[in-house]
N, C-alpha and C positions, 0 to 999 in steps of 0.2 A: 556405640554398637547397638544398643537397645533403644533405638529411636521409637517413639510412640507412633502409632498409625494416625494419619490425619482424620479429623472428625468427619462423619458423613455429611453430605450437603443438607442444608436446611430445606424442609419441605413445607408446602402450604398446609393450611389447617384441614384440608379435605382433598378429595380427588378432583383435580382440575382436568376436565375432558373437553374444554372449549374447542381446541383444535380438532380433536377426534370427531365431535359432533358436526363441526363446520365442514370438514373434508368429506365425511360420509354424506352429508346433506348435498354438497355440491356434486359429488359423483352420482348419487342416486337421482338427484334432480335433473341432471343432464342426460343420463343414460336411459332410465326406465321409469322410475316411480316419482312423479311430481309430489304426491302427497307425502311420501317419506322424506323427500327433500325439504318440504316445509316443516315437518315435525322436527327433523334433526337441526334445521336452521333455528327453530325456536329454542331447542335445548342448548344450542351453542350461544345464542344471545343471552339466555338465562344464566348460564355458567360464566359468561364474560362479565356480566354485571356483578355477579357474586364474587369473582376473583379480581376484579379491577382490570380486565384486559379489553382489547379492542373487539367489538362485535361484528367486524366486517365480514368474516367468514359466514356467520349466521345470516346476515343480510343477503349475501350472495347466494347462499343455499336456498333461501326463501324465493329470491328472484328467479333462479333457475328452475325451481319447482313450479312456480306459477307459469313461466314461459313454456315448460314442458306440458302442463295441463292445457293451456290455451292452444299450443301447436297441435297437440293430439286431437283436441276438439275440432279444430279447423280441418285437419286431414280427414277425420271421420265424416264430417259434414260434407266435404267435397267428394267423397268416394275414392280418394287416392290412398287410403290407409291400406298398406300391403297385406295385413293379416285378415282383412275382411273381404277381399276379392278372391273368391274361390272359383274362378273361371277355369 
């Protein structure tokens, strides 16, 4: 009747935010801020190496951030950037 509660799950030695940084980097890299995508991608790769996880999300975040920056530069140079045409 008085069964003990199960022990809490074991946690890693620190705060593992690999997935958080990777997902934030991908979202921000795709939608608006290429620089933030690169920064969060770097943080994801750093945490992945620290905790022995896969750094794929970090690499994707960096790739999408770079694509966003290059795409924005091309649109601005061609004059098709919608926020700069105040006609």
